[in-house]
matplotlib code that plots the C-alpha trace (Angstrom):
import matplotlib.pyplot as plt

x = [9.2, 8.2, 7.7, 5.1, 3.7, 3.6, 1.9, -1.0, -1.1, -1.3, -3.5, -5.7, -5.4, -3.5, -0.3, 0.4, 3.8, 3.9, 7.2, 10.6, 8.8, 6.3, 9.2, 11.3, 7.9, 7.1, 9.2, 13.0, 15.3, 14.1, 14.8, 18.3, 17.2, 14.6, 15.1, 16.0, 13.9, 10.6, 8.9, 5.2, 4.6, 1.4, 0.8, -2.8, -4.2, -5.5, -8.6, -10.4, -13.8, -13.3, -9.9, -6.8, -4.6, -1.3, -0.4, 0.1, 2.9, 3.5, 6.2, 5.8, 8.1, 5.8, 4.3, 1.1, -1.3, -3.5, -7.4, -10.8, -11.6, -8.4, -8.2, -11.9, -10.5, -7.7, -10.6, -12.2, -9.9, -8.1, -10.7, -9.7, -6.2, -6.1, -8.6, -5.8, -3.2, -5.1, -4.7, -1.0, -0.1, -3.0, -3.4, -2.9, -6.2, -5.7, -4.2, -7.7, -9.6, -7.8, -8.7]
y = [8.7, 5.4, 3.4, 1.0, 3.2, 6.7, 4.5, 3.1, 6.7, 8.1, 5.5, 5.2, 1.5, -1.6, -2.1, -5.8, -7.7, -11.2, -12.4, -11.2, -11.8, -8.8, -6.8, -7.6, -6.5, -3.4, -1.8, -3.3, -0.4, -1.4, -5.0, -4.5, -2.9, -5.8, -8.0, -11.4, -13.1, -11.6, -12.3, -10.3, -6.3, -4.9, -1.3, 0.0, 3.6, 4.8, 6.8, 9.2, 10.3, 9.6, 11.1, 9.0, 10.5, 7.4, 4.4, 1.4, -0.7, -4.6, -7.3, -11.1, -13.9, -16.0, -15.6, -14.0, -14.0, -11.2, -12.3, -10.5, -11.9, -10.6, -7.4, -6.9, -7.8, -5.6, -2.8, -3.3, -3.0, 0.1, 2.2, 0.8, 1.4, 5.2, 5.2, 3.4, 5.8, 8.5, 7.1, 6.8, 9.8, 12.3, 15.5, 18.6, 20.9, 22.5, 19.2, 17.9, 20.5, 20.4, 16.7]
z = [-8.9, -10.4, -7.4, -6.2, -2.9, -5.3, -8.3, -5.9, -4.4, -7.9, -9.4, -6.2, -6.8, -5.2, -6.8, -5.9, -6.6, -6.0, -7.1, -9.0, -12.3, -11.3, -10.2, -13.4, -15.2, -13.2, -11.5, -13.3, -11.6, -8.2, -8.4, -7.3, -4.0, -3.3, -0.4, -1.5, 1.0, 0.6, -2.4, -2.1, -1.7, -1.7, -1.7, -1.2, -0.8, 2.5, 1.8, 4.6, 3.4, -0.3, -1.0, -1.0, 1.6, 2.0, 0.9, 3.3, 2.0, 3.5, 2.4, 2.9, 2.5, 0.5, -2.7, -2.4, -5.3, -5.9, -5.4, -5.1, -1.5, -0.2, -1.7, -0.2, 3.3, 2.9, 1.6, 4.3, 7.4, 5.4, 7.2, 10.8, 10.0, 9.6, 12.7, 14.6, 13.6, 14.5, 18.2, 17.8, 16.2, 16.4, 14.5, 15.8, 15.6, 12.4, 10.4, 11.8, 9.9, 6.8, 6.6]

ax = plt.figure().add_subplot(projection="3d")
ax.plot(x, y, z, "-o")
ax.set_aspect("equal")
plt.show()
């Protein structure tokens, strides 16, 4: 499917939609589903031991232009997000071995 989260996982890269123009340009079929009160959507892949396993998506009411500092920050906190999720939703023993 051509959706931001799937594209982030497939490309192993951020998908950063700052405003409606980005939505219209990159995801014209999805603009009709976008919440009009939200501007920015950021999807970034979460990796474990070098392999991308999931995507975290966040929406914001204000336009947030992509910049190097913010990307670096998100990449730095990303391992901590996965570790926290493991505490909240621990994997079964056989699932941990598969990771």
